[in-house]
C-alpha positions in Angstrom: -0.1 -0.1 -0.1 1.1 3.5 -0.6 -1.2 5.4 1.5 0.2 7.5 4.5 -0.5 6.1 7.9 -2.0 9.3 9.0 -4.5 9.5 6.1 -7.3 7.0 5.6 -7.1 5.2 2.2 -9.8 3.9 0.1 -11.8 0.7 1.5 -12.1 -1.9 -1.2 -15.6 -3.3 -0.9 -15.6 -5.7 -3.6 -15.0 -8.6 -1.2 -18.6 -7.9 0.3 -20.5 -7.3 -3.0 -22.0 -10.8 -3.3 -20.9 -13.0 -0.2 -20.9 -16.9 -0.9 -22.7 -17.3 2.4 -24.0 -15.3 5.4 -21.1 -16.3 7.8 -18.4 -15.1 5.3 -20.4 -11.7 4.7 -20.7 -11.5 8.6 -17.1 -11.9 9.1 -16.1 -9.5 6.2 -18.6 -6.7 7.8 -17.2 -7.2 11.1 -13.6 -6.9 10.0 -14.1 -3.5 8.0 -16.2 -2.1 11.0 -13.4 -3.1 13.4 -11.1 -1.3 10.9 -13.2 1.5 11.0 -13.7 1.8 14.6 -9.9 1.6 15.2 -9.1 4.4 12.6 -11.5 6.8 14.1 -10.2 9.9 16.1 -10.2 9.7 19.6 -11.0 12.7 21.9 -7.3 13.0 22.8 -6.7 13.7 18.9 -9.4 16.5 18.8 -7.6 18.2 21.8 -4.4 17.9 20.0 -5.7 19.4 16.9 -7.3 22.4 18.7 -3.8 23.0 20.5 -2.0 22.8 17.0 -4.1 25.2 15.2 -4.5 27.6 18.3 -0.9 28.9 18.4 -0.7 30.1 14.8 -3.9 31.7 15.2 -3.0 33.6 18.2 0.4 34.4 16.6 -1.5 36.0 13.7 -3.7 37.7 16.1 -0.9 39.1 18.0 0.7 40.2 14.7 -2.6 41.9 13.8 -2.5 43.8 17.1 0.9 45.1 16.7 0.1 46.3 13.1 -3.0 47.8 14.4 -1.1 49.7 17.4 1.6 50.9 15.0 -0.9 52.1 12.8 -2.8 54.2 15.3 0.5 55.5 16.9 2.1 56.6 13.4 -1.4 58.2 12.2 -2.3 60.4 15.3 -2.0 64.0 14.7 -1.9 66.7 17.2 -4.6 69.4 16.1 -4.1 72.9 17.2 -6.8 74.5 19.1 -9.3 76.3 17.0 -11.5 79.3 18.1 -15.2 78.7 17.3 -15.9 82.2 16.5 -13.3 82.6 13.8 -14.7 79.2 12.1 -18.4 80.2 12.5 -17.5 83.7 11.0 -15.6 82.0 7.7 -18.5 79.8 7.3 -21.1 82.9 7.3 -18.8 84.8 4.9 -18.7 81.8 2.6 -22.4 81.2 3.0 -21.5 77.7 4.2 -24.1 75.7 6.1 -22.1 73.3 8.6 -23.0 69.7 8.9 -23.4 68.4 12.3 -20.1 66.6 12.0 -18.4 69.8 11.5 -20.2 71.5 14.3 -19.1 68.8 16.7 -15.5 68.9 15.4 -15.2 72.7 16.1 -16.9 72.6 19.4 -15.1 69.6 20.4 -18.4 67.3 20.9 -21.3 68.3 22.9 -21.0 71.1 25.4 -23.1 70.6 28.4 
């Protein structure tokens, strides 16, 4: 056989196609079911797979956090304080109707 021991190969079912007698069919089916049960993953293998895949996922998540943090630090701008009166005057001279976002930006949010 050329199959890998870790990967299930094809099962040849020609032996149970038309059995000569019922006893032979029962033996073949029992043997096939025993091989099937022996090849199934146990609970330990599932936990091992979770551990195997968890480490790379955590490494990628940590890399994304580092990239996002670097991006936030690198793109922060220091804004100069703006006098709302001068901005309102320039809007009035230009006949500009400010949006809610522009008003919030000028007045630094809601003033209570």
